N, C-alpha and C positions, 0 to 999 in steps of 0.2 A: 126180828128184822136185822139184816146184816148192816154193820157199820161200814161205811165206805169213805175213803179219802180220795179226793181228786189230786192227781199229780200233774203239775205243770213242769215241763222240762224241755231241754234242747232237742232239736232234730239232728243235732251234731253230738258227738261224744266228747267234744272239747279237746284241748291240747294235751292235758295230763290224764294218765290212767286213773288217778284218784277219783275223778268224777264218775266214771263208769263203775268203779268199785263201790262208791257210795250209793249209787242207784241200785246196785244189786243188793247191798246190805239193807237198804230201806225196803226193798221188795220182800226180802226174806223176813225181816222184822214184822212187816205188816201181816204176812201170812201167819207167823207165829202168834200174833196178837188177835187173829181172827178178823182182821180188817180187810175188806175188799178194796180194789183200786178202780178208779175211773180215770181215764186219760185220753189223750187226743187221737188214739187209734192208729198211730204210725208204727212201722217196723224198724225205723232208722234211729240212730243216735241214742241218747239217754232214754228217749221214749220207748224204743224197742227193748232196751236193756231192762227197764223196770217191768215192762209187761212180761218179758221172758222169765225174769227172776221170780215173779209172782206165780206164773203158770207152772214153772218147774217144781214148785213146792205145793201145787194143787190149790192155789188161791184163786179167788174170783177176780177177773179182769173184765171191765167193760170199756171198749174203745168207742169213741165218738169222732167221726171224721166227715168232713164235707166231701161231696161227690167229686169235686174238682181235684182233690188230692188223691182219691181212689184212682181216678183216671191217669194220674201221674205215677201210679204204681208204687206209692209209699205206704199204702194201707197194710196193716198186719193181718194177713189173710188166715193166720193160724188161730185167731181168737174164736172162742166159742160164742162170744157176744160182741159183735162189731155192728154198731149202729151208724148208718149212713144218712147224713142230713144234707140239705141244700146249701146252707150258708154258714159262714163262720159265726154269725150271731146265733143261729140255731144250735150250733155246736156248743158254744159257751153256755147258753141257757140250759140245755139238756145236761151238760156236765154239772152245772150248779145244782140243778134239781135232783140229780142222782146222788149227790155227795153230802157228807156230814162235816167235812172240813177240807182244807186246801193246803197243799205243800208245794212250794216251788223248789225244785232242784236247780243247779246251774243251767242257764240257757241264755238265749238271745232276746231280741226285742219282742218276739211273740210270747215268750215266757213272762217277760215283764208286763206286757200289755194285759195278759190274762190275769196275772196276780193283782195288778193295780185296779182292774175293773172289779174283781170280786171283793177286794178289800174296800173299795169305794162303796160297793153295795152294802157291806157290813157297817161302814161308817154312817151311811144314811139310814140304817135300821131295816133294810130290806131282808136281811137274814142275821142270825146270831151265831153263825158258824165260825170256827177259828181259821185263821190264815197264818201261814208260817213259811219261813225260809230255812232250808237246810243249808247252812253256810259252810259248805265243803271247802276246806283248805283256804278259808278266808275270802272265798269268791265274792260274797256280798258285803264285805267290810265297808267298802266305799259307799255303797248304796245305803247301808244302815247309818253311816256317818252323815250322809246328805239328808236323810230323813230326820235325823236329830236336828240338823241345821234348819230344816223347814219348820219344825216345831219351835225351835229357838226364835225364829223370825215371825212367829205367830200366824203362820199360814196353815197350821195343823195343831189341833189341841194335843197336849201330851197324852191324854187318855186314849186318843185315837192312834197316836204314834205307837203306844204300848199295846194296841190290839194286834199288831203284827209280831208274831213270835219269831225270834231269831235264835237258832241253836246250831252249833257246829257238829253235833253228834246225834245219831238216830234215837237212842234211848231217851235222853232228856227231851228231845223234840216231841216224841210220842207221849211222854208224861205230861208235857205242857199242853199239848192238844187236848188230852183227856180232861185236864183240870180247868180248861178255859171257860170263863163266864163272860158273856158279852156285856160291855158297859152300858149304862143307861143314859149316858150323856148325849146331848144333841150335837149335831155336826157344827152348827153355826157358832162362830166366834163373835162375841158382842163387841160393839165399837169401843167399849171401855177396856177390852183386852188388847187393843192394837196400839 
């Protein structure tokens, strides 16, 4: 069975070239590691860059896109495996089902929403798959700091905060994903912990 990682990323390429370069590096590294990619099925922004990088090296890419976005002409029509669904909820559920782990590249609120939902599912024990941020050029420094603050304020257990892997470079990120073991802690914070 092929190992696959789901990539959440921007439908924009961002302000700096370093984001596109990181998406391409990640795509190439995944192919070299024999890991397939599941992503949102678009041809634009970092989404298109990662898909093209993987395809250019002969890797597996599965795109999952809602019909409404196909009609807006952002679907990556050059994919061998583009799955069209009816809703965003179906998209996320299918992406989760097809994937063995999750990596967020830089992106906007859609990227964050996808990451937080899948990380919440892991926290609740719905899956034991790793979730990670590729912290390109410090893009996620502010978010990582805020998540530490949430844990410090006892709205998130440290064990669950530590479930989210944060790495600035591709190689250590992939190493951490491979080594990940889901914690056995429950989500709920006891009244004595507040």
